[in-house]
A tleap script that builds the chain and sets N, CA, C and O, in Angstrom:
source leaprc.protein.ff14SB
mol = sequence {
  NMET PRO ASN GLU ASN ALA GLY GLY PHE VAL
  VAL ILE ALA THR LEU LEU LEU LEU SER VAL
  VAL ALA GLY VAL GLY GLY LEU LEU VAL GLN
  VAL TYR ARG TRP ARG GLN ASP VAL LEU TYR
  GLY PRO TYR ILE ARG ARG GLU TRP ARG CASP
}
set mol.1.N position { -1.925 24.139 -108.344 }
set mol.1.CA position { -1.725 25.317 -107.531 }
set mol.1.C position { -1.807 24.922 -106.057 }
set mol.1.O position { -2.879 24.539 -105.589 }
set mol.2.N position { -0.708 25.006 -105.319 }
set mol.2.CA position { -0.702 24.589 -103.904 }
set mol.2.C position { -1.475 25.559 -103.022 }
set mol.2.O position { -1.547 26.760 -103.283 }
set mol.3.N position { -2.038 25.001 -101.990 }
set mol.3.CA position { -2.775 25.815 -101.034 }
set mol.3.C position { -1.794 26.487 -100.084 }
set mol.3.O position { -1.005 25.808 -99.428 }
set mol.4.N position { -1.834 27.797 -100.005 }
set mol.4.CA position { -0.881 28.544 -99.174 }
set mol.4.C position { -1.146 28.366 -97.684 }
set mol.4.O position { -0.253 28.599 -96.868 }
set mol.5.N position { -2.334 27.964 -97.322 }
set mol.5.CA position { -2.709 27.855 -95.913 }
set mol.5.C position { -2.619 26.422 -95.397 }
set mol.5.O position { -3.081 26.146 -94.289 }
set mol.6.N position { -2.048 25.521 -96.152 }
set mol.6.CA position { -2.009 24.107 -95.769 }
set mol.6.C position { -1.211 23.896 -94.489 }
set mol.6.O position { -1.574 23.040 -93.682 }
set mol.7.N position { -0.139 24.649 -94.280 }
set mol.7.CA position { 0.660 24.510 -93.070 }
set mol.7.C position { -0.128 24.841 -91.817 }
set mol.7.O position { 0.045 24.189 -90.787 }
set mol.8.N position { -0.984 25.839 -91.889 }
set mol.8.CA position { -1.830 26.204 -90.749 }
set mol.8.C position { -2.804 25.109 -90.399 }
set mol.8.O position { -3.065 24.859 -89.222 }
set mol.9.N position { -3.349 24.449 -91.409 }
set mol.9.CA position { -4.282 23.349 -91.158 }
set mol.9.C position { -3.576 22.166 -90.505 }
set mol.9.O position { -4.156 21.479 -89.665 }
set mol.10.N position { -2.335 21.931 -90.889 }
set mol.10.CA position { -1.568 20.835 -90.290 }
set mol.10.C position { -1.319 21.120 -88.812 }
set mol.10.O position { -1.421 20.222 -87.976 }
set mol.11.N position { -0.995 22.365 -88.494 }
set mol.11.CA position { -0.759 22.734 -87.095 }
set mol.11.C position { -2.029 22.575 -86.279 }
set mol.11.O position { -1.996 22.040 -85.171 }
set mol.12.N position { -3.148 23.034 -86.820 }
set mol.12.CA position { -4.430 22.924 -86.109 }
set mol.12.C position { -4.811 21.463 -85.921 }
set mol.12.O position { -5.275 21.076 -84.848 }
set mol.13.N position { -4.620 20.654 -86.948 }
set mol.13.CA position { -4.952 19.236 -86.840 }
set mol.13.C position { -4.060 18.535 -85.818 }
set mol.13.O position { -4.522 17.669 -85.076 }
set mol.14.N position { -2.785 18.910 -85.782 }
set mol.14.CA position { -1.870 18.310 -84.808 }
set mol.14.C position { -2.260 18.695 -83.387 }
set mol.14.O position { -2.276 17.846 -82.496 }
set mol.15.N position { -2.574 19.960 -83.171 }
set mol.15.CA position { -2.999 20.396 -81.831 }
set mol.15.C position { -4.309 19.731 -81.421 }
set mol.15.O position { -4.487 19.363 -80.260 }
set mol.16.N position { -5.210 19.582 -82.359 }
set mol.16.CA position { -6.478 18.911 -82.067 }
set mol.16.C position { -6.252 17.451 -81.703 }
set mol.16.O position { -6.855 16.940 -80.759 }
set mol.17.N position { -5.390 16.789 -82.446 }
set mol.17.CA position { -5.077 15.392 -82.157 }
set mol.17.C position { -4.432 15.248 -80.783 }
set mol.17.O position { -4.793 14.350 -80.023 }
set mol.18.N position { -3.488 16.116 -80.460 }
set mol.18.CA position { -2.837 16.043 -79.148 }
set mol.18.C position { -3.816 16.319 -78.012 }
set mol.18.O position { -3.735 15.686 -76.959 }
set mol.19.N position { -4.740 17.258 -78.214 }
set mol.19.CA position { -5.713 17.536 -77.156 }
set mol.19.C position { -6.679 16.371 -76.969 }
set mol.19.O position { -7.078 16.079 -75.842 }
set mol.20.N position { -7.059 15.705 -78.052 }
set mol.20.CA position { -7.938 14.540 -77.935 }
set mol.20.C position { -7.212 13.407 -77.222 }
set mol.20.O position { -7.790 12.744 -76.361 }
set mol.21.N position { -5.950 13.181 -77.574 }
set mol.21.CA position { -5.168 12.130 -76.922 }
set mol.21.C position { -5.016 12.425 -75.431 }
set mol.21.O position { -5.144 11.523 -74.604 }
set mol.22.N position { -4.741 13.690 -75.085 }
set mol.22.CA position { -4.609 14.062 -73.674 }
set mol.22.C position { -5.940 13.887 -72.937 }
set mol.22.O position { -5.955 13.423 -71.796 }
set mol.23.N position { -7.044 14.248 -73.569 }
set mol.23.CA position { -8.352 14.092 -72.945 }
set mol.23.C position { -8.715 12.635 -72.721 }
set mol.23.O position { -9.219 12.275 -71.657 }
set mol.24.N position { -8.463 11.800 -73.710 }
set mol.24.CA position { -8.749 10.373 -73.566 }
set mol.24.C position { -7.844 9.761 -72.512 }
set mol.24.O position { -8.281 8.920 -71.726 }
set mol.25.N position { -6.582 10.178 -72.490 }
set mol.25.CA position { -5.656 9.671 -71.468 }
set mol.25.C position { -6.103 10.056 -70.067 }
set mol.25.O position { -6.056 9.236 -69.150 }
set mol.26.N position { -6.534 11.288 -69.898 }
set mol.26.CA position { -7.041 11.722 -68.598 }
set mol.26.C position { -8.288 10.975 -68.193 }
set mol.26.O position { -8.460 10.636 -67.022 }
set mol.27.N position { -9.159 10.714 -69.147 }
set mol.27.CA position { -10.369 9.943 -68.856 }
set mol.27.C position { -10.027 8.519 -68.447 }
set mol.27.O position { -10.623 7.976 -67.516 }
set mol.28.N position { -9.068 7.912 -69.141 }
set mol.28.CA position { -8.665 6.553 -68.778 }
set mol.28.C position { -8.053 6.505 -67.381 }
set mol.28.O position { -8.298 5.563 -66.628 }
set mol.29.N position { -7.261 7.513 -67.032 }
set mol.29.CA position { -6.687 7.564 -65.684 }
set mol.29.C position { -7.800 7.691 -64.648 }
set mol.29.O position { -7.760 7.036 -63.606 }
set mol.30.N position { -8.791 8.534 -64.934 }
set mol.30.CA position { -9.889 8.714 -63.986 }
set mol.30.C position { -10.691 7.426 -63.822 }
set mol.30.O position { -11.062 7.065 -62.705 }
set mol.31.N position { -10.958 6.739 -64.915 }
set mol.31.CA position { -11.690 5.470 -64.842 }
set mol.31.C position { -10.878 4.445 -64.049 }
set mol.31.O position { -11.435 3.686 -63.255 }
set mol.32.N position { -9.573 4.426 -64.265 }
set mol.32.CA position { -8.718 3.506 -63.510 }
set mol.32.C position { -8.758 3.836 -62.023 }
set mol.32.O position { -8.817 2.933 -61.189 }
set mol.33.N position { -8.727 5.122 -61.686 }
set mol.33.CA position { -8.794 5.506 -60.266 }
set mol.33.C position { -10.122 5.102 -59.654 }
set mol.33.O position { -10.163 4.588 -58.536 }
set mol.34.N position { -11.216 5.333 -60.384 }
set mol.34.CA position { -12.521 4.926 -59.860 }
set mol.34.C position { -12.576 3.422 -59.694 }
set mol.34.O position { -13.112 2.912 -58.711 }
set mol.35.N position { -12.020 2.722 -60.659 }
set mol.35.CA position { -12.048 1.257 -60.623 }
set mol.35.C position { -11.243 0.729 -59.444 }
set mol.35.O position { -11.680 -0.211 -58.780 }
set mol.36.N position { -10.109 1.294 -59.174 }
set mol.36.CA position { -9.258 0.842 -58.079 }
set mol.36.C position { -9.663 1.443 -56.732 }
set mol.36.O position { -9.153 1.041 -55.686 }
set mol.37.N position { -10.574 2.397 -56.768 }
set mol.37.CA position { -11.061 3.042 -55.554 }
set mol.37.C position { -9.902 3.647 -54.770 }
set mol.37.O position { -9.711 3.363 -53.588 }
set mol.38.N position { -9.134 4.488 -55.461 }
set mol.38.CA position { -7.899 5.026 -54.894 }
set mol.38.C position { -8.162 5.912 -53.683 }
set mol.38.O position { -7.429 5.845 -52.696 }
set mol.39.N position { -9.190 6.732 -53.746 }
set mol.39.CA position { -9.369 7.732 -52.695 }
set mol.39.C position { -9.801 7.125 -51.362 }
set mol.39.O position { -9.371 7.590 -50.305 }
set mol.40.N position { -10.634 6.107 -51.398 }
set mol.40.CA position { -11.206 5.583 -50.166 }
set mol.40.C position { -10.689 4.206 -49.788 }
set mol.40.O position { -10.921 3.740 -48.672 }
set mol.41.N position { -10.008 3.566 -50.686 }
set mol.41.CA position { -9.518 2.221 -50.399 }
set mol.41.C position { -10.574 1.184 -50.686 }
set mol.41.O position { -11.765 1.456 -50.530 }
set mol.42.N position { -10.168 0.006 -51.102 }
set mol.42.CA position { -11.146 -0.998 -51.505 }
set mol.42.C position { -11.827 -1.702 -50.344 }
set mol.42.O position { -12.833 -2.381 -50.551 }
set mol.43.N position { -11.311 -1.561 -49.128 }
set mol.43.CA position { -11.841 -2.360 -48.026 }
set mol.43.C position { -12.637 -1.557 -47.010 }
set mol.43.O position { -13.148 -2.116 -46.040 }
set mol.44.N position { -12.744 -0.260 -47.223 }
set mol.44.CA position { -13.541 0.554 -46.307 }
set mol.44.C position { -15.012 0.412 -46.686 }
set mol.44.O position { -15.402 0.646 -47.830 }
set mol.45.N position { -15.811 0.027 -45.708 }
set mol.45.CA position { -17.232 -0.180 -45.965 }
set mol.45.C position { -17.957 1.160 -45.889 }
set mol.45.O position { -17.755 1.930 -44.950 }
set mol.46.N position { -18.781 1.427 -46.856 }
set mol.46.CA position { -19.556 2.660 -46.862 }
set mol.46.C position { -20.986 2.343 -46.462 }
set mol.46.O position { -21.616 1.450 -47.029 }
set mol.47.N position { -21.486 3.070 -45.498 }
set mol.47.CA position { -22.862 2.872 -45.061 }
set mol.47.C position { -23.671 4.095 -45.441 }
set mol.47.O position { -23.274 5.227 -45.166 }
set mol.48.N position { -24.790 3.863 -46.066 }
set mol.48.CA position { -25.679 4.959 -46.439 }
set mol.48.C position { -26.807 5.014 -45.427 }
set mol.48.O position { -27.522 4.033 -45.222 }
set mol.49.N position { -26.960 6.158 -44.802 }
set mol.49.CA position { -28.001 6.334 -43.788 }
set mol.49.C position { -29.014 7.338 -44.279 }
set mol.49.O position { -28.663 8.344 -44.894 }
set mol.50.N position { -30.266 7.062 -44.007 }
set mol.50.CA position { -31.343 7.974 -44.405 }
set mol.50.C position { -31.653 8.940 -43.297 }
set mol.50.O position { -32.534 9.788 -43.445 }
savepdb mol mol.pdb
quit
């Protein structure tokens, strides 16, 4: 006896997979930006003053 709701589960699983892939991709882009120091440039010296 086939499950009548199986198609709905496939759609939910596909959307969940795509959202996880998008989230991981965004995280990797953010880590790459932090690593390359995109916003401030790699050669600008930062001084911390108290």
